[in-house]
C-alpha positions as CSV (number, residue, x, y, z in Angstrom):
1,M,-48.7,127.9,192.0
2,A,-48.2,126.2,188.6
3,K,-50.7,123.7,187.3
4,K,-49.5,120.1,187.1
5,A,-48.9,118.6,183.6
6,N,-51.7,116.4,182.4
7,L,-51.0,112.8,181.1
8,G,-51.0,113.9,177.5
9,E,-48.4,116.5,178.1
10,L,-46.2,114.0,179.9
11,H,-46.6,111.5,177.0
12,K,-45.4,114.3,174.6
13,L,-42.4,115.0,176.8
14,H,-41.5,111.4,177.1
15,K,-41.7,111.0,173.3
16,A,-39.6,114.1,172.8
17,I,-36.9,112.7,175.0
18,A,-37.0,109.4,173.3
19,D,-36.9,111.0,169.8
20,Y,-33.9,113.2,171.0
21,Y,-32.0,110.1,172.1
22,I,-32.8,108.3,168.9
23,E,-31.5,111.2,166.8
24,A,-28.4,111.4,168.9
25,T,-27.5,107.8,168.4
26,N,-28.3,107.9,164.7
27,S,-26.3,111.2,164.1
28,G,-23.0,109.5,163.7
29,E,-21.4,112.0,166.0
30,E,-19.4,110.9,169.0
31,L,-21.6,110.8,172.1
32,S,-20.3,112.0,175.4
33,S,-20.1,109.6,178.3
34,G,-22.8,111.7,180.0
35,T,-25.2,111.3,177.0
36,L,-24.5,107.5,176.9
37,A,-25.2,107.4,180.6
38,A,-28.4,109.4,180.2
39,I,-29.6,107.1,177.4
40,N,-28.8,104.0,179.5
41,T,-30.7,105.5,182.5
42,F,-33.7,106.4,180.3
43,L,-33.8,102.8,179.0
44,K,-33.5,101.3,182.5
45,N,-36.2,103.7,183.9
46,N,-38.5,102.5,181.2
47,N,-37.8,98.9,181.8
48,I,-36.3,98.4,178.3
49,Q,-34.3,95.1,178.3
50,V,-32.9,93.0,175.6
51,D,-31.9,89.4,175.8
52,V,-28.7,89.3,173.8
53,I,-27.9,86.3,171.7
54,E,-24.3,85.8,170.6
55,E,-23.6,86.9,167.1
56,S,-26.8,88.9,166.8
57,P,-26.9,92.6,165.8
58,T,-27.8,93.5,169.3
59,Q,-24.7,91.7,170.6
60,S,-22.6,93.8,168.2
61,L,-24.3,97.0,169.4
62,T,-23.9,96.0,173.1
63,T,-20.2,95.3,172.5
64,R,-19.7,98.6,170.7
65,L,-21.5,100.6,173.4
66,Q,-19.4,98.9,176.1
67,S,-16.3,99.8,174.1
68,L,-17.3,103.4,173.7
69,I,-18.0,103.8,177.4
70,K,-14.7,102.1,178.4
71,E,-12.8,104.5,176.0
72,K,-14.5,107.5,177.6
73,E,-13.7,106.3,181.1
74,E,-10.1,105.8,180.2
75,V,-9.8,109.3,178.7
76,S,-11.5,110.9,181.7
C-alpha cells in the first residue's frame, strides 16, 4: 500500500498546478475550453472570488473570458 502524501507534498502539488495555469494564461496561446473549465474549477475549489467593478481591468478580463468560452461552445 502506498504511503499518503504529507501536507508539504500536497502544498507543492497545489503550487505546481497554480503555476501551470498561470503560465498557460500568460502564454498568449489559445486555451481549449477544457483548460478554461479546469482553471475555473480550480479557482472555485479554492474559493477564489472577485467582486467586479464596471470598467475595471477585472471586468475586461471577465468579459474576455466569457467571450472566449462562448466562442468555444459555438465551435463545438
